[in-house]
KESE-604528 format. One record per residue: x, y, z of N, C-alpha, C in turn. Coordinates in steps of 0.2 Angstrom, whole numbers, plus 5000, padded with zeros to 4 digits. Example, Ala and Ser with C-alpha at 12.3 -4.5 7.8 and 13.67 -1.06 7.14 Angstrom:
BEGIN
506649725039506249785039506649845039;506449895035506849955036506450005039;
This chain:
BEGIN
492049165072491849135066491749185061;492049175055491949225050491249235048;491049295047490349315045490249315037;489749295035489549295028489149355026;489249385020488849435018488549425011;488049385011487749355005487449415001;487049455005486649505001487149554998;487649575002488149624999488549604993;488749534994489149504988488749504982;488149474983487749464977487549524973;487649584976487449654973488049684970;488649654970489249684967489249684960;489449744957489549754950490149714948;490149674942490749644939491249694937;491849684939492449724938492949704933;493149744929493749734925494249794925;494849774924495349834925495249884920;495049874914494949924909494249954909;493849954915493249984915493150054912;492650064909492550134906492050174910;491750134915491250174919491150134925;491150164931491050124937490450154941;490050104943489350124946489450164953;490050154956490150184963490950194963;491050244967491750264968492050214974;492650214975492950174980492750204987;492750274987492550304993491850294995;491450304991490750284992490550214994;490950174991490850104992491050084999;491650115001491850105008491350135013;491150195012490650225016489950185017;489750165012489050125012489150055015;489650025013489749955015489949945023;490249995025490449995032489849995037;489350025035488750025039488449955040;488649905036488249845036488749785038;489349805040489849755042489949755050;490249705052490349695059490949745061;491049765067491549815069492249795067;492349725068493049695066493149705059;492649685055492749685048492749755045;492449795048492449865046493149895047;493449875052494149905053494649885048;494549835045495049815039494949865034;494449885032494349945027494650005029;494550025036494950085038495650075038;495950015040496650005040496950015033;496649995028496850005021496950075019;496450115022496450185020496950225024;497250195030497750235034498350255030;498450215024499050235020499050305018;498450335017498350405015498450455021;498250425027498350465033499150465035;499450415033500150415035500550475032;500350485025500650545022500550605025;499950615027499750685030500050695037;500050635041500450645047501150665046;501450625041502150645040502250715038;501850745033501850805031501750855036;501250845041501150885046501750895051;502050845053502650845058503250875054;503250875048503850905044503650965041;503050995043502851065041502751065034;502551015030502351015023501651025022;501451045016500751055015500350985015;499750985018499350925018498850925012;498750865010498350855004497650835007;497250895006496550885008496150835004;496350814998495950764994496150694995;496650685000496950625001496950605008;496350605011496250585018495950525018;496150485023495850415024495350415029;495550395035495150385041495050455045;495650495045495650555049495650615044;495250665046495250725042495950765044;496150805039496750845041496750885047;496150915048496050955054496150925060;496050855060496050815067496750805068;497250805064497950775065498250815071;498250875072498550905077498350885084;497650875084497350845090497550775092;497550735086497750665087498450655089;498850695087499550695089499650705097;499250755099499250765106498850715110;498350685108498050635111498050565107;498650535108498750475104498350415106;497950415111497550355113497050345107;496950385103496350375098496750345091;497350335091497750315085497850245086;497950205080498150135080498950135083;499050075085499750075089500350085085;500350065078500850085074501050155073;500450195073500550265072500850295079;500650275084500850295091501650275091;501750215089502550195089502950245085;502650265079502950305075503050375078;502550405081502550475084503050475089;503050415093503550415099504250415096;504350375091505050365087505250435085;504750475082504950545079505150585085;504750585090504950625096505650615098;505850555098506550535101507050555096;506950555089507450565084507350625080;506950665082506750725077507350775076;507850775080508350825079508750795073;508750735071509250705066508850675060;508150665062507750625057507550665051;507750635045507550665039506850645037;506550675032505850655030505850585027;506350575022506350505019506450455024;506950465029507050415034506350405038;506050455040505350455044504850415040;504850425033504350395029504450325028;505150305028505350235028505150195035;505250235040505050205047504350195047;503950245045503250235046502950185041;503250175035503050125031503150055034;503750045037503949985040503449965045;503250015050502750005055502049985052;501850025047501250005044501149945041;501649925037501649855034501749805039;502149815044502149755049501549745053;501149805054500549795057500049765053;500049785046499549755042499649675041;500249655041500349585040500149545047;500049585052499849545058499149555060;498749585055498049595057497649525057;497149515060496849455061496349435055;496649435049496249415043496849395038;496749335036497349305032497349345025;496849365022496849395016497149465016;497049505021497349565022498049565024;498249515028498949495030499349475023;499049435019499349415013499449475008;498949525008498949575004499549625006;499649635012500149675014500849645013;500949585013501549545011501649565003;501049555000501149564992501349634991;501049684993501249754992501949764994;502149745000502749765002503349724998;503149664996503649624992503749654985;503249674982503349704976503749764976;503549804981503949874982504649854983;504849804988505549794989505949764983;505549724980505949684974506049744969;505649784968505749844963506449884965;506449894971507049934974507649894973;507649824975508149784975508449774968;507949764964508149754957508549814954;508249874956508549934953509349944955;509449914961510149934964510549864965;510349814963510649754965511349744962;511549784957512149784954512549844956;512249894960512549944963512549944971;513149944974513149934981512949994985;512250014984512050064988511250064988;510950104993510250114993509850054995;510149994997509749945000509449965006;509650025009509350045015508650065014;508450075008507750095006507250035006;507549975006507049915007506649925014;506049915013505549915019505649855023;505949855029506049795033505449775037;505049725035504449705038504349635038;504649595034504549515034505249485032;505149415032505849375031506149395024;505749405019505949425012506349485012;506149535016506449595016507149585019;507249545024507849525027508349495022;508049445018508449415013508749465008;508249505006508549555001509049595003;509149605009509749645012510349605012;510349545011510949505012511349505005;511949515006512349515000512449454996;512249394999512249334996511649314992;511149354993510449334990510449344983;510149294979510249294972509449294969;509449314963508749324960508449254959;508849204958508549134958508149114964;508349144970508049134976507349154976;507149204973506549234972506049184969;506249144964505849094961505649044966;506049034971505848974976505349004981;505449074983505049104988504449134986;504349154980503749184977503449144971;502849114971502649084966502449124960;502349194961502249234956502849274953;503449264955503949304953504149294945;504049234943504149224935503749274931;503149284934502649334930502849404931;503249414936503449484938504049504934;504449454932505149474929505049514922;504649494918504549544912504249614913;503849614919503649674921504249724923;504649694927505249734930505649754924;505749714919506149734914505849784908;505249804909504849844905505149914906;505449944901505750014902505150064901;504650054899504050104898503750104905;503850154909503650164916502950164917;502550194913501850194914501550124912;501850094907501550024906501749974911;502349984914502549944920502049954926;501850014927501450024933500749984931;500549994925499949954923499949884924;500549854922500649784922500749764929;500949804934501049784941500249784943;499849824942499149824944498849764941;498949744935498649684932498849624936;499449624938499749564942499349564948;499349614952498949624958498249594957;497949624952497249604951497149524950;497649494946497549424945497749384951;498249404955498349374961497849374967;497449434967496949444971496349394970;496249394963495749344961495949274963;496549254961496749184963496749174970;496849224974496849214982496149194984;495649224981494949214983494549174979;494849124975494449084971493949044974;494149024981493648974984493249014990;493249084989492849124994492249154990;491749154993491049164990490749224993;490649225000490249275003490549305009;491249295010491549315016491849385015;492049415021492349485021492949485016;493249435014493849435010493649455003;493049435001492749444994492649524994;492349554999492249624999492849664999;493349645003493949675003494349674997;494349614993494649604987494249654982;493649654982493249694978493449774978;493549794985493749864986494449874983;494849834984495549844982495549844974;495149804971495149804963494749864961;494249884965493949944963494350004963;494850014968495350064968495850064962;495950004960496449994955496050014948;495449994947495050014941494950084941;494850114947494650184947495350224946;495850204948496550234947496650244939;496550194935496650204928496050234924;495450224927494950264923494950334924;495250364930495250434931495950464928;496350414925497050444923496950474916;496850534916496850574909497550584908;497750614901498350624899498750664904;498450714907498850764911499050724918;498550684920498650644926499250594925;499150574919499750524917500450554917;500450614915501150644916501350654923;500850674927500950684934501150614938;500850564936501050494938501750474936;501850494930502550474927503050514931;502950584932503450624935503550604943;502950574946503050554953503450494953;503450454948503850384948504550404947;504650454943505350474942505650514948;505250554951505450584957505650534963;505250484963505350434969505950394967;506150384961506750344959507350394961;507250454960507850504962507950504969;507450494973507450494980507850434982;507750374979508050314981508850324979;509050354974509650364971510150404976;509750464979510150504983509650534988;509750514995509350545000509450615001;508950655001508950725003509250735010;509450795011509750815018509250855022;508650875019508250915023507850875028;507650915033507350875039506650905040;
């Protein structure tokens, strides 16, 4: 039976995407709230943070620099030890490390990143929480539609679509049409003008606005459940992202988006 968190929910700060000041950081929120949650509910917060660890595991096995400021559940110092003792890792990471061991002689960084992302999203959609499962479908679908839209008229790079659900399978079909998305996703019509926005930073902002709105809609009849706290955490991270985005960081975000687009156009040969 789902546990209610009346005291925690009632103490939450009202959030808007254009916040100019946050009372608490997403990191501190997660740390403080986990102490008051059941072990099962606490794990959902950890699982969301594993996205950061995924990058550091990738960078370690490909001998790239680790980002000390972007650690989720595991510190960067623990990674070598965890790779040796996989029993302490979630199953999807164990599967990825085994896959890498089997294919490391030919596996490129981009291919490994895609494989790990597929395993992570697939695991996320199968968590025993409907909201988290829905959220991973949402994140993955947005990512895949952006890739599909970019190359739908160019017969290449569909292999960058993250294969983790039925929509990703459909997007890989040559007979799939954009009109099909209107039937499969009730939010796709709202997504169309965002896709077509040529201002990359504004497009990123609009994508976060859409996610924010969909998260609110999803939890409209939730009041004190773990879903409310998870939604708040996700929205806090979105608000924090834009609040901390000064002009210099904006340039870095813009460049990272450009660099990612280039990766999708031509996969590098480095391993």
